[in-house]
C-alpha positions in Angstrom: 0.0 0.0 0.0 1.2 3.4 -0.8 0.2 7.1 0.3 0.4 9.7 -2.3 0.7 13.1 -1.0 0.0 15.6 -4.0 0.4 19.5 -3.4 -1.6 21.3 -6.0 -2.7 24.9 -6.8 -6.1 26.0 -5.5 -7.2 26.6 -9.0 -6.8 22.8 -9.9 -8.1 21.3 -6.5 -11.7 20.9 -7.5 -11.0 19.5 -10.9 -8.6 17.0 -9.4 -11.0 16.1 -6.5 -13.7 15.2 -8.9 -11.7 13.2 -11.2 -10.2 11.3 -8.2 -13.6 10.8 -6.7 -15.0 9.6 -10.2 -12.2 6.9 -10.2 -13.2 5.7 -6.6 -10.0 7.1 -4.9 -10.7 8.1 -1.4 -8.9 11.4 -0.4 -8.3 13.7 2.4 -7.8 17.5 1.5 -5.9 19.8 3.4 -5.4 23.7 3.0 -2.0 24.7 2.7 0.2 27.7 1.7 3.2 27.7 -0.7 6.4 29.1 0.6 7.5 30.7 -2.7 4.5 32.6 -3.9 2.8 32.4 -0.5 -0.5 31.5 -2.2 -3.1 28.9 -1.3 -2.4 25.2 -2.3 -4.4 21.9 -1.7 -2.6 19.0 -0.3 -4.2 15.7 -1.1 -3.8 12.5 0.9 -4.5 9.5 -1.2 -4.0 6.1 0.1 -4.0 3.4 -2.9 -2.8 0.0 -3.5 0.5 -0.6 -5.2 -1.1 -1.5 -8.5 -3.1 1.7 -8.5 -0.4 4.4 -8.1 0.4 4.9 -11.7 -3.4 5.4 -12.6 -3.5 7.9 -9.8 -0.6 9.7 -11.1 -2.0 10.0 -14.4 -5.3 11.6 -12.9 -3.0 14.1 -11.4 -1.0 14.7 -14.3 -4.0 15.2 -16.4 -5.7 17.7 -14.0 -3.0 19.8 -12.5 -1.7 22.2 -15.3 1.2 24.2 -15.4 0.8 27.9 -16.5 2.5 31.3 -16.2 1.8 34.0 -13.9 3.1 37.6 -13.3 4.6 37.9 -9.8 5.9 41.2 -8.2 9.1 40.4 -6.6 9.7 40.9 -2.9 11.8 44.2 -2.1 15.4 43.6 -1.3 16.4 43.3 2.4 18.5 46.5 3.3 19.9 48.9 1.1 18.3 51.8 -0.4 14.5 50.8 -0.9 13.8 54.4 -2.6 15.7 53.3 -5.8 14.1 50.0 -5.7 11.4 49.6 -8.5 9.6 46.3 -8.5 9.2 44.9 -11.7 6.7 42.1 -12.2 8.4 38.8 -13.6 6.7 35.8 -15.2 7.0 32.5 -13.2 5.7 29.2 -14.1 3.2 27.8 -11.5 0.8 24.9 -11.3 1.4 21.4 -12.0 1.7 19.1 -8.8 4.4 18.2 -6.3 3.9 14.6 -5.4 5.4 12.3 -2.7 4.8 8.7 -2.7 5.4 7.1 0.8 5.2 3.2 1.6 2.5 2.3 4.2 3.4 -0.3 6.7 0.0 -0.5 8.5 -3.6 0.9 7.6 -6.4 0.9 10.1 -9.9 2.3 9.7 -12.2 2.5 12.8 
């Protein structure tokens, strides 16, 4: 048995949740915040059999798209902030960060 932990952007979470439910995956959703952009994410915890991991990964891949987003950079620490003019930059966001962990035991009470 495996535990899949998938961190996805909030924009993709409803679509992914619907697709996982449609394919009979039981999930637990957690509201999380990313460290880089400091924006909302959703972390899915998905328990599944070893044989179902590839299918679950395909579902995650199909429903979590990458896209570009304009982000205003954080002002520099120290120095003269008066001469600092923040210029938005494009960064790639979205997709999913996925961890797959072995599960030694599982209990449901």
